[in-house]
N, C-alpha and C positions, 0 to 999 in steps of 0.2 A: 335722175335724182342725184347720182354721184357727180355728174357734170355740173349741176347747179351748185352743189355744195363746194365743189372745187373753185368755181368762179367766185363764189362769195368769199372764200378764204383769200383768193387773190385780191379781191377788192379790199378786203380788210387789211391786207399786208402791203398794199401798194403805198409808195411814198406820197405824202401829201404836198411835198415841195421838192423842187429841183435841187440836186446835189452838184456842187462845182467839181471840176476835174481835180483841183488841188486837194479838196477834202477826200475824194476817192483815192488819190495817190497816197495821202497820209494814212488812210485806213489799210490800204493793201500792202504798203511797203513793209511794215513790221511782220505781217504774215508771211510775205515772200522771203524775208530774211530768216525767219524761224524755220520755214520749210527747207530753204537752201542749207541751213546749218545742220538740220536733221539728216538730210540726204547725204551731205558730206561726211557726217559722223558715221552713218551706216556704211558708207563706201570705205572709209578708213578701217572700220572694224572688219568688214568682209575681206579687204586687202590683207590685213594682218592675219586673219584666220587662214586665208589661202596660203600665205607665206609660211605660217607655222605648219600647216598640213603638208606642204611640200618638204619642209625641213624634217619633219618627224616621220615621213612616209617610210624612210629607210629603217626606222626603229620599230615602231609599233603603231598601227592605225588607231589604237585606243590610248595613245600617249596623253591625249587631252583629259582622260579620266584619272590619270595618276594623281594621288594626293601630293601636296607640297613637300611633305617630309620624305616621300620616296624619291622625288626629283632631287632634293637636297642631298640625300644620302648617295644617290648615284653620282652627283657632281663631286661629293667628298671623296668617294672611292677613286674617281678619276684623278683628283688633285693629289691624293696620297700616292698613287702610282707614279705620277709625274715627279713628285718630290723625291721619292726614293730612287727613281731612275736617274734623276739629276745627281743625287749623292753617289750613285754607282758610277756615273760618268766621271765625276770629279775624282773619285777614288782611283779609277783607272788611269787618269792623268797623273795623280800622285804616285801610283805604282810605277808608271813608266819612267817618271823622273827618278824614283828610287832605284830602279833597275839600271838606269843610265849612270847614276852615281856609283852603284856597285861595280859596274863595268870599268869605269875610268879610275876607280880608287884602287890603290895598292893594298889597302887594308880594309876589311869589311868586318864591322861589329855585328854580333848576332842579334843585338837588340834592335837594329834597323829592320832586319827581316821579320822579327816578331812584331814590331810596331806596325809593319805593313800588312802582315798576314792576318792578324786577329781582326782588325776592323774590316778587312776585305771579305773575310768569311761571313761576318755578321751582316754587313750591308748587302752582300750578294744574296744571302738567304732572305732577308727582309724584302728586297726588290722582287724576288721570285714570288714570295707570298702575296704581296700587294698586287702584282700583275695578275695572279690567279684570282684574287678576290674581285678585282674589277672585271675580269673576263666572265666570272660567274654572274656578277650583277648585270653586266651588259647582256648576257645571254638570256637571263630571266626577263629583262626589260623588253625584249623583243616578242615575248609570248604572253606575258601576264596582262590581265585586264581587271580594272576596278570599276567597270561600268555598272554592273547590277548588284554587286555585293562587296563587302569589305574582305577581300581575299587576303589570306595570311601568306605573305611572301616568305619563302624559305630563307632568303638572305637577310630579310628584316628580322626574322625570328632569331637567327644566329647573332645578328648585330644587337638585338635587344638583350640577349643573354650577356653579351660582353659589356654593354653599357650599364646594365643593371648591377653588375658586379665589378665594374671598372674602378670604382672608388676604393676598393680594397687594395688593388695593385698600386694605385696612385698614392694612397696614404702610406702604405708600407715602404715603397721606394722613396717617397719624399722624406719620410722619417729616417730612412737609412742615410740619405744624403745629408740631412740635418745633423745627425749624430756623427757621421764620418767627417763632415766639414769641421765641426767643433773639435773633435778629437785630433784631427790633423793640425788644426790651428794651435791647440794647446801643446801637443807634442813638439811642434815646430818651435814654439816659444820656449818650451823646456829645454830642448837640445841647444838652442841658441844661448840660453842662459848658462847651461852647463859648460859649454865650450868657451864662454867669454866671462865667466863669473870672476876670474882673477884679473880682468882688465878694467875694473872699476865701472862696469856698466850697471850701476844701481838704478838708473832711470828706467831701464827696460823692465826691471822687476816691479816698478811702480805703475807700469802700464803704458810706457812710451812706445807705441807700436812703430812709429816712423824711425826709431833708432836703428831698426834693421836696415833701412835704406841708407842711412847715414854712415853706418859702421862697416858693413860688409861690402868689399869692392865687387864681388861677383853676384851680389843680390840673391843668392840662392834661398836663404831663409825668408827674405822679404817677398820673393815671388811665390813661394809655397803658401805663406800666410795670406797673401792677396788673392791667390786663386781659390783657396778654401772659403774666404769670405764672399768672393764673387759667386761661387757655387751655391752657397747658402742663400744669398739674396735672390739669385736667379731661380732657384728651386721654389722659393716662396711664391714668386710671380707665376711660374709655370703650374705649380700645385693649385693655386686658386683658379687660374684660367681653365685648367682641365676639369675641375669639379663643376664649374659653372657650365661649361660646354656640354659635358655629359648629362647634366641635369636638364638642359634645354632640349637635347636630342631625345632623351627618354620621354620627356613631357610631350613632345610633338607626336611621338608614336602612340603614347597612351591616350592622347586626345582624339586621335583618329579611330583607334579600336576601342569599342565600348565593352570589350571582354578581354580576359586574360589570354594572351597568345603564348605564354610560357607559364607552366604551373609553378606555384610557390615552392613546392618540394624540390623541383629541379634547380631553382635559383638558390635555395638554401644549401643544396648539395654542392653547387659550384662555389659558393662562398666559403664553405668549409674546406674544400680542396685548396682554394687560393690562399686562405689564411695559413694553412699548414706549409704550403710551398714557400710563401713569402717570409714566414717566420724562419724557416731553414736558411733561406738566402740572407736574411738580415743577420742572423747569428754567425753565419759563415764569414761574411764580409767583416764584421766586427772582430772576429777572431783573427783574421788575416791582418787587420790593421794593428791590433795589439801585438801580434807576433812580429810584424815588421818593426814596430816601435821598440820592442824589447831587443831585437837584434841590433838595431842602430844604437840603442843605449849601451849595449855590451861593447860595441865597437868603440864608442866614444870613451867609455871607462877604460878599456884596454889601452887606448892611445893617450891616456892622461889628459883628455879634454882638449887636445889640439889637433885632432885628425879631421880637419875640415874637408879635406879632399875625399875622404871616405863617403861623406854625405853627399857631396856634389856629384860624384861619378855614379 
């Protein structure tokens, strides 16, 4: 019975007319092309997957389960380490040149040693800190797995605390640079006017900024005012870029985790501590600027408005 049914079906499906080889080729060719393209695509994907597996085998066998934000933060940590290590290398080169200058020079100014020592200590400390951060990140990346659940990474948790409160430091420090740049620019203009007010420089009092470049042969006042304006404009750009970058990084972390990885109480406590610390730094720097301006003003008054060398040195 089954055989009869099968034969009937074959009879029903049999072609009623002969098909030419050209028509058969036209029907088969697109199918073969599609099949070949599919096989090639799967081959390329398997080849890429094998290459990636060989590459990440030394890191973590679950590397393919890492979320994108974790991979990006791992790369950012490595990039920051390289950046500060580069600064450290360049600073060592500058230090070597400074030591060579001290050796061949008959007279050594103390400000040269201070100029080298202060940034050397700061950059060395930052280099060690960022090397340690990358080492911790790298060590965690060798053992952590996001395969079955959204694991809370210890490094990401620390990073989230910093990013969530980073805008406080960015705003305070940027505000400090804004105020300091404006104060330095105004004090520079005031001292320039006091020292040359008897020389007929009325145009500067009306806002002729380029008069400093035209009048002073040593360009001391002009350089100070130009640097202050450059710092102001540069800080505006850096301020905006840091806020946008921090927002994107926080958003990537929050989009992956559907729950709070840091309690709101801890974040509020960190914000409170940072505000107090940054306010102290802000007021201290402003006090030093006003103190320095007052001392320079007294020197100019004591010299009768003609002690240009006191300001330059």
